[in-house]
C-alpha positions, 0 to 999 in steps of 0.5 A: 913042731913039724919044720916043714908048715906051710902057712895057708894065706897071706897075713899081711892083707890083715894090714889094710883092715886096721885102721891105720897099716903097721910100721914098717910097711911102705906106702907103695906096698900099703897101696898095692894091698889096698888095691886089691879088695874093693876099698873106696877111694875119693875122685876116683870113677866106678861103675855102680849100678842104679837102686833107685831114689830114698831121700830124693839120693840117687842111689847106686851100688859099687860093691861097698860096704854102703850104697854111693849116694848122688844127691838129687838135683836137677842136673844129677837127675836130667842124666837119669832121663838123658840115659833113661836109666832104669833099676839095674841099669849101670852107671858112671860115678866119681866118689866124691866124699867118704864119711867113716865114723863111729856112728856113720858110714857114708858115700857120697858122688856124682855123676854128671862130675864126670860128664862135666869133666869130660866136657871141659876137656872138649871145651878146653880142645874146642877148634876155632870153626867149632861152636856150641848150643849157649843158652841166654840167660839174663842181660847185665852191662857188660854181656849176658850170663850165659850156659852152655849146653855140652854132652848133657852138663850145664856149664857156666859162661859169659858173652860180653856185648862186643861179642853179641853181634856181628856189630854192635846192637840196638839197645833196644834189640839187645834184650831180645836174645834173653831166653833163646839159645844160640851156637856160639864160639868159644873164645877163651876161659877166664882163670879170674872168673872161672867161667867161659866167654864165648862168642855169638860173632865168631859163630856168625861169621862161620855162616857168613859165606854161606849167606854171601854165596845165596845173594842176588841181585833180584832179591829185596831183601829186609835189613836192619840199619845198624849204622848212619853217616853222611854218606849213606846207612850201612845195612844187615842181612841174617845177622851177619851180611853187612853193607852199604846203601850210599846216599846216592842210591836211596829211594826219594823217602830215605834219602828225606829221613837220613837228611833229617838224621831220622833214621836209627839202628834197628830200623827196618829199610828193604834194599836189592844188592847192587854189587859184591867187590872183589873184596866180599863188601855188599853195596844196596840199592833202592834205585833201578836207575844206573849211576855213574859209579855203576857205568864209570871206568878208566880211561873214560874221559868227562866233564867236571866243575871244580869243587876245591883248590887244595893247599898242598896242590892238585883239586876236588873235581865234582863229576856229578851230585854224589861223585868226586875225583881228585887231580892229584899235585902231579897231575895239575897243570897250569892252565887248571891252577888258574882256573877259579872253583865252579870252574868247568873241566875236561877230566880223563879217570886214571883209576878208580878205587870202588870199593872206597869210592876213590877216583883219579883224574888228568886234566884233559 
């Protein structure tokens, strides 16, 4: 016998064709051998050649002993349309199940899951000033069931009612969102529900500065009422810019409606932009006439009427039909303190806060 006989080939490779590796080999050794041949592995992505559709399954040839079968759901078939796939084209597929019995051998995979995983990573890393298209599917008491449209995928999401707009949506306007697609920001991922939380309000905040820049005092805008108070009406423009229409700036018709409490959220009202304050608060008007608030300034001396003496000191002074100022306890004089309510006084403007409509006075 020739002691110098050379063994041809690698007898260890025979192990990979056995159901169980030979005893004595380490897992690392077995994995190394397995990796050297084209054996399908679960949850691994492979490149395959598109063969066609059979029994509603998408067939891909990845070089295994059978085709990889992808169930022909609407979502999976959609990727064939997105990429305009033709027979012979290459596609990536992730393996989800391998059935290997004496009676059956099959490999199941998914095309969409690869892109869903990528989409989830995109959502996890999305920045606060970025947004995604979201389709509003249906309405319930808490908000809206929605679908994020990203990376060719449809991902379940939820839009809470309080994040559906810059202001609370009127009851009769809520259903109008259903069926439409809007840009929205991503708030978080709800682990308990396994769904993303999206915010239309977040996106509206992003675009608000652009609309603020475009506002001008010459144009007439049709606004939407969001709320009413005893001092005026809050109006929303472009779904993102909210301002105050003070009762002193109402036209006669609107003033009567406000007094009768017949103005409701969702009503349409025509307004002009009267002023944008340094704090970026929008003041609307329906009148062309200037009021005291348009001309008043620090240092002015005006005539007024004592409306109320405060128990803690000081007095509330009426300057015109809807404008009041305060003489604080520190500025109060004995002469003014002795005057009855309704008495005339002269006062000087010490300071004023137009954003909050506050005027601070001193007797003259």
